[in-house]
Structure formats: structure tokens, C-alpha cells
N, C-alpha and C positions, 0 to 999 in steps of 0.2 A: 367552169373548170379553172383551177388556179395553177400557175406555174410554180413548180417546186423550187425552193430556195437554194439553187445550185449555181446561181450566177448565169442562168441560161434563159432562153426564150426571146420574146420580141425585142427586149432592150439590149440584147447582146451586141457587141461591137462588130462581130463577124457573122454573116448569114450562114457560114459553114458550120457553126457550132450546133450541136444537137439541141433539141428542145425537150423539155420534160413537163408533163402535165398530170395532175390528179384526174382520174376518171372513175366511174363506177360501171361495172360490166355485169349484166344479168347472166346467171347460170341457167341451166335447163329447168330448174324448179322455181325460178323467180328470185332466188336469193341473190342479193347484189354484192359483188366482190369489189372491195376497194383496191385500186391499182394506180400505178404510175406508168404512163406510156412514154418511152424515150424514143424520139425520132431522129434519124440521121439528118445532118444539114445538107443543103444543096440538092435535095431531091427534085427531079424533073418530072413533069407530067408523064405518066405511063411507067415510071420506075417501079420495080417490084423487088425491094430489098428482101433478104432473108429475115425471118422473124424468130424470136426466142421468147418462150413463156418461162418466166423466172419465179418459181414459187418460194414464198418466204418460209423461214424456219418457224418452229413452235413459238407462238406469240411474238414473232419477229416484226410483223407489219411490212407493208409494201416498201417503206423507205429503207428497210434493212439492207437491201441489195442495191442501193442507189449508186454506190461507187463502181462496182463492176458493170452495172447496167449502163451507166454513162460511158464507160470505156468501150463497151461493145457498140453503143450507138455511134461513138466517134469512129469506129471501124466500119460503120455502114450497116449495122443491124437495127431492125425495129425490135425493141425489147419492152415487154410488159411485165413489170415486177408487181406481184399481187399478194394480198393478204389471204392466207388459206382460211377456208370457212370455219367459223366457230372459234377462231383464235384471235387474240388481241382485244383490247378494251373497247374498240369502236367497231367491232364486227356486227354484221346484220344479225340481229337476235333470232331471226327465223331459221338460221342455219346453225347446226350443232357440230361440235368436233366429231370428225369421222375417223380419225387415227389412220388416215391413208385409205379410206374405204371407197366404195363405188362413186359416191357423190364428189369426193375429192378429185377423182379422175374425170368425172363429168365437168367439174369446174375448169380443169386444165384444158379440156377440149373446147369449152366455151371461150376461154381466153384465146385459143388458137383461131377459132371461128371469127372472133372479133378482130384480131390482128389482120386477118385476110380480108374480111368484108369492109371494115371501117378504116383501116390504115394501109391497105394495099400490099401486105406481105405476100411474098411468093409462096403459094401452097406447096411447091415442090422443094422448098428450102426452109423447113420448120424444125426448130430445135427446142429442147426443154432443158432447164437447169434448176438446181436447188441445193441448199445447204441444210443438213440435218433433216428435219421433217419434210421440207420441200424436196430434198434429194430423193427420198423414197417415193414420193408422188411422181416426180419427173421420170423416174426409172419405170415404175409400173405403167404409167400412161403410154409408154412406147410399145407396150404389148397390146394395147387396145386401139390406138390410133396410128394407122399406117402412114399418116402424113408426117409423123415425127421421124426425121432422118438422122438426128444427132442428139445425144443426151450427155449431160455432165452432172454427175452425182457426187457431192462432197459431204463427207461425214454423215452419210445416210445409213440405210440398212437394206438387206436383201431377204432376211428371214426374221420376222418379228418374234415368232415363237422361240426361236433359238436365243434371241436377245433377252426375252423376258424370263426364260427358264434354262439357263446354261447348265447342262448336266443335271437336270431335274432340280436345280437350285433357283429360287426366286431372286432375281436381280433387284435386291431390295431398295437400295438407295436410288438407282436409276428409276425404278417404278415410283418411288415416293416423290422424287423431284418432278417427274412428269405429272403426277396427280396433283401435287401441291401448286405447281405453277398454273395448271388448268383451273383450279379453284380460285386462284387469285385474278386471272386475267383472261379466262376463256368462257365460252358458252358450251359447257361440257355435255349436258343432256343426259337422259336416263340410261342409254346404252353404255356410254363411257363410265358412268358411275357403277353400273352393274358389273362391268368387266373388271374394274379395279377393286370392287368389293370381293369378287371371286379371287383375284390375285392376292390380296392381303390376307384373306382367310384360308387360302388354298382349298377352295371348294369348287366343284365343277371345272376342274383344270382342263378337261378335254374340251369343254365349251370355250374356254379362254384360248386354247391352242387353235381351235377351229376358227375363232374370230381372227387370230393372228395370221393364220395361213392365207385368209382372204385379203390380207393387207401386206403381203410379202411378194417381192419380185420373183422369188423362186416359183410361185404359183403361176406366174405369167411367162415362165422361161420359154416354153415352146412357141408361144405367140410372139415373143420378142425375137427369137431366132428366125421365125417366119417373116416378120416385118423388116428385119435386117437394119435397124438403126446402128449407127456407130456410137459406141458407149465408152465414155471416160468415167472412171471411178477413182476417188481419192479417199484414203482412210488412214487412221492413226494407229501406230503399234500398240499403244496402251489404252485404247478405247475401252472403257468399262461398260458402256451401254450397248454398243454395236461392235464387238471385237472383229479383228481382221480375218479370222478363219472363215467366216461366212462369205466374205468377198473373194477369198482365194478359191473357194469351192465354186462360187457363182461364175467367176472368170473362167474356170476350167470347163464349165458346162456351156458357156456361150460359144456360138459359132460365128458371131458377127465381128466386124472390126472393133477392136477394144484396146483400152489402156487401163492399167491399175497402178496407182501411185501409193506407196506406203512410206510414212515418215513418223518421226517421234511425236509424242504428245497424246492428248486425250481429245474428247469431243469438241470439234470446231477450233481446236488449238492452233491448227495450221492456217486457218482462213481468217481468224479474228482481226489481226492487224491489217490485212488486205481490205476488209470491209470498212476500215477506218481511213483507208487511203494510202497505206504504206505499200512498198514493193512486196510482192507476195508470190512465192513459187507456184502454189497451187492455182491461184487465179490466173497467173501468166500462162500456165498450161491449159487452162480452160479457153483462154483467147486463142491460143495456138490450135487447140482441138477443133473449135468451131471454124476457124479459118481453113483448116485442112479438110474437114468433113462436111461442112455446110455451105461455105461460100461457093465452092466448086464441087457439085455432086459427083462429077466424074472422078474425083480424087478419093472418094470415100473408101473404096475397097483397098486402095493402096496403103491405108493406115495400118493394116495388118493387126497383129496381136503382140502386146508387150507388157511386161511387168517391170516397173522401175521402183527400186527401193533405195532408201538411204538408211544405213545402219544407225542404230540408236546412238545418242550422245554419250557413249560409254568411253571407249578407249580406242586408240589406233586410227587407221584410215577410215574416214567416213565418206569416201567418194561414192557417188551414186552407182548402182549396179543395175543392169538390165537383163531380163530373161524372157524367153518366149513361154516357157513352162516353169511353174514354181518348183517342180522337182529338180530342175537343173541348178537351182541355187544351193542344193545340199547333196552332192553326189556321195558324200561319206557320212560316217556316224562314229560316235565315241560312246562307250558304255562303261558305267561305274556300277559295281555290284554293292548293294546296301548291306551293311553289317550291324552287329550289336554295339552297345555302348563301349567307347574306347578311351574316354577321358573323364576327368572329374566333373566337367560341366554337364555331362550326359549326352554328348554327341555320339551318334552312331558313325561308323566308318563308311566310306564310299571308295572302293578299290577296284583294281582290274580283275582280281580273282573272285569267283563266287564265294559267298559266305552264307551258310545255312545253320539252322539249329538255334537261332537267337529269337528273342521277342522283346518288344518295347511297348509299355502300356501308358496311355495318357487319359486324362479326364477332362470334362468341360471346364472352361474358365475363360475369363476376359483377358485377351492378350493383344496388345496393339503394337508389339515390337515386330513380330512376324506378320507384316501387313502389306497391303497393295496400294496404299495411299488413299487420300480422300477423293471423292468423285470430281472429275474434270480438272480442278485447280492444281492438284498435286503434280500431275503429269504435264500440265501447261508449263511448269517451271523448267522442264527439260527443253521445251521449244524456246523459251525466253532466255534462259541462262546456261543451257547446255549441260545440266546436271540431273541425272536420274534421281528418283527418290532413294533414300538410303536408310539403313538401320544399324544398330549396334548389337550384333549377335549375342554378346555377353549378357544382355538384359532379357533375352528370350526365356520365358518360363518353360523349362523342360518338363514340367508336370502336365502342362496343357498343350505342349507342342513337341512332337518328335522331330529330331534334327539329324541329318547325316552330313558329314564334312569330308570333302575329298582331299587328296594330297595336292600340293601345288602343281599348277599347270607347267609342263616342261617347255612349252612354247605358246605362241598365239593360238587361240581356239576361236574360229569365226563361226559362231552358231547362226544358222539360217533355217528357220522352220520351227516346228512344234516339238519340244522335248517330250519324251514319254516316260511314264513311271509305271512300273509293274511291281506290285507288292501284295502280300496276303494280309487281309484285314479280318479281325474277329470282333464284331460289335456285341455289347452286352444287352442292347435294346434293338427293337425292330427298326427304329428310325435313327439316322445319324447324319452328321455333316462334317466335312473336312474342307479346309482351304490349303492348297499346296502352293508354296512360293519358292522360287529359285533365285538365289543371290550370288553375286560375284564378290568374294571377300578378299580384300587386299592385305598388305603387310601391316597396316595400321588396325587391322581387325574390324574395319568398317565395311558394311555390305551395301552394294548397289543392286537395285531391283532389276532382274532380268525379265521374268514373266511369272504367271500364276494360273491356277484354274480351281474353281470350286467343284465339289461333288456332294450330292445329297442322295441318300437311299431311304426307301420306305418299304416296309413289309419283309425285312430280312429276319431270318430265324436267330433269335438271341443265342449267343455262344457258338454259332456255326461259322467257321471261316469261309470267306469268299475271296476271289481274286479281283483285285482292283487294277484295271488297266486304264490309265488316264492320260490323255494328251493335254499338256499345258498349252496355253495360247501361243500361236506362232509369233516369232520375233526375229530381229536381226541384231545381234549383240556380239561385240568383240571382247573376248576375255583375255587379259594380258598374261604373259609368263609370270609365274609366281603366285597368281591368284588361285584361290580355292573356290570350289562350288559348295554352296550350302543349300540343302533342300530342307525346308521346314513344312511340317504338316500340322496345322492348328485346328482346334475345335471351335474357333470363333473368328469371324471377320466382320468388321463394321459394315462393309459394303453389302453384305449378305445377312444383315441382322435378323431378318425374319426366320432364318433357319437356325434353330437352336438344338443342341443335344439335351437329352433328358437329364435332369438333376440326378446325380449319383451314378450316371452311366460311365462306361469306360470303352475305349477303343484300343485294341491290341494289334500291333504290326508284327509280322513274323516272316521267316524265310525258310519254308520247309525243304527237306531233302527232295531233290528232283525238280524243284521249282524255285530257284533262288530269286530274290528281289533285286531290281535294278533301276537305274536312271540312264536314259539314253538321249544324247544330243545329236541332232542333224547338223552336219558341218560341211564347209567347203575348203 
């Protein structure tokens, strides 16, 4: 076994420094997992340090988590950072990608066994951690193995079905990236290929959802609550693959000590620089969480329950806010009633008074102006440079996108939560797709992205109106005085490219008497 090139090991100047070695650890079915074990310095005979199993991200490899694993070892933890089965170019070819399935959980339990029997970790002080793919596994394992007393999940998921099919819409780019990266550097296997064939072709969707349910922490919720691990979760406001709504719901249903951190950015945007060695708020909170809930088990229950959010890099005060319940973040609401076309550009109105009797019709078409940004990288720029993605509303094609523009805000509007849209829709065909995007438009007529949500319907009666009630994705965004809200409903979105409206189809929006259409924002 070789020492990892971190300037540690037998040749280090101080015996107090941790050591790091490559090892291979057999799982229950004989598949060998590549791992790096980080050991604290100055261990004495009989010492039983707390242990942490740190699962790598999708194709990340054991070395991906070396920086935080080293820091945890310096703080006195045994850490085993390991490559998840089937992922990475040097994986044991006998093991196939499980997508967070039972064998992934078996592997994490094997890592825990090995830490205890081969390195002397304290069986009463075991934690799990992961980023992205590893985060989902770390969370689910705590519902199977009662030895796990503390969990840190960063940029993970709690409901895989909800992630793959938000509002009956295939999460196209997220699915494609997962599939393509597996083809490049994973041992995907027949089950993986069949699931993604079903996903891309939209066949056997119930089988795909059943597959996803078995790989979702919500399916382990009762067992997690019974085992009572302390759970920290960190997620990003603009996460396209695993949006924050599923974490807010999961947090609400947990009865264990818990923390939920929500910040700007997309998948792993908050953790990336920390993995490279930079100071990092999320990883710092991971260290604090394990110190609080794992180092001294008697302190676990005192961790309580808390949601900590940082408003988006929009405008105004971005100080962190804390809540016990998510509902406490938005005790108020503001409603704008949607109206008919009010200007030459074709924008509908959004006003305080109900407006009925109007209709607006759009057709399918390629429109990249009313957009939600490219997967991952677009929203990473908000983390790096503090600027949300933007658009120029004047270039939105009103033939393929219905838009509604509000009056200027009379004062600051602090949106906290999920905006809701209520509107009557009449499709010309049985299947249809819409992507609704909410923008904050300033005096320069440039719009900054607030939030969005896709919606797909199948089996509707052509020409028959139905009521669309849609929650956009939850967010925390400060809208300045003088800015206007712009709501755009488009027939195309690149991130959901698998969902297409039929050529020649139309979608009509209306606001009938007795059921006016509206947009509502939760506020504080």
C-alpha cells in the first residue's frame, strides 16, 4: 500500500501529522473498493477515534475528497474516502453502477466494518459523508445501519424520481450528462442501460420511478427517524438536477437533529473550491457538524433543528437567515393578477386587481431568451462572481412565449419560498410542455433570473381548458424598489429538450370569469 502524495506518512517531520494510504476493501459480494484511509497522528494503543466513511461523487474517485478527509483526520477522525462501485476508470469490473442501490449501501457498511475492525474506529461514533452521488448513498445508509450516528450530505438528493421527472417532465440535460459520463468512465451494466433507455424513450415510466424510489432517502425516512442519526444537508438554490424543494420537504419530515443549508449556485458549485483546498463555508460547516454530533455523542440531541439560508446574489442584504421551520421564512405573500396584452411587445399585465375575459395564444418554437441557464456552469458564475444569469426581455419571442409584466415594486420585496402560478390553459393537442421562468427586470430592462419550473402534460383532451396550478422552485431573492416582475411561459427549454410540443400545436392562456389567473410570491 502506498502513501498518498500529500506530504504525509513516514517521512513527515512531525509524528502528529495524519497519514494517508491507498487500500482496497472487499465488499460483501467480493467486489473490491479502492479507498484512501486517513489516520490521525499521535494515536496511542487502545485509542478508538470516531470514524467517517466518505463516499466519492459520480466518477470522482477516492482522491476527490482528499482535502476534507485530511482536515478531518487532523481533527482526530479516521476517514476512509472511497470510490463508489462501478464508477471511475479504475473500478473493479465485477461491480456495476448501482445508482445508489442496495449494493452501494452494502459497500458503505463494508467500509464501516473495515474501519472498526482494521483501524480501530469507535463503533459508537461512526459518521458518513458524501458530495453529489456519494451524498445520496451516505444519507440512505443511515436508514439501514444504526451504527451511523451522524451524516453530511452535500449537493445530493432525497427523491430520485422527483429529480428525474419534475412535474412529469424529463430532466433531459441532467439525465444526459449522467448517462454520457457513465459511458465514458463507468462500468454501467445492463440495469443502468435499461433504465436510461426507458428514460430517453419515455416508456415503462412507472418501472423507472419504482427503480428511483428504491434509491431515494424518502423511502428510508421511517428507518432514518428510528435510527436517529444527526443529519446535515447542504444544497444550492439553482440546482437543476436535484432542486431544493425535495430537501425542504425531507427536512420537514425528519424528526432527528438536523441542519439544512441553502446557498446560491448549481450542482457542487459551493463545494468545488473547498475540494481544491480553498476556504469553504459548506465544508467548514461539515467539520463543525461532526465535532458537534460525532465527537461527543452526548451533544447530538442538542443540535436541534435549523434551516440556514443565504439569499441569492441578487440585490440588497445577503446576510444569512436562520429558521426552525421553512414556513417561518415567508409569513406574508403578494399576489399579481395576470391580464391580457397591454403593450406593443405583447406583454400581458400583472396587477393588483383581477383581470378576466382575455386570452393569449402561443405556438412551439426554439426560444433561448426566456431560459434557465446551462446545466451546472451558468449558475456557478453566481457563486464565483456574484451575478445571477440574466436575459434581455426585449428579445423574447412573444409568439412562442407568453409574458406578463408587473408594475414597478414600490419597495423592497424579499421573496422566500416557492412562487405559485394559477392560470387556465387550453391545449390544441393531448401532450404539451411549458417552462415558466420568473425574472426581476431593472430600469435598464435587463432581467435577472429568480426561479423557474417545467410542466408536461399527457392525455389531455384537445381544445378543453384545464386549470394549471404550478409551484415554481423555492428560492430566496431580494427584488429592489423600481424593479418589475416578468413571468415568461415558453414552449421550449434546452434543459428539458426531450419534451417537445407537437408541430402545429398551440397553447392558449386565459382568465375566465370567476377564476382569474394570478402569480403569488411568498415574502417576509
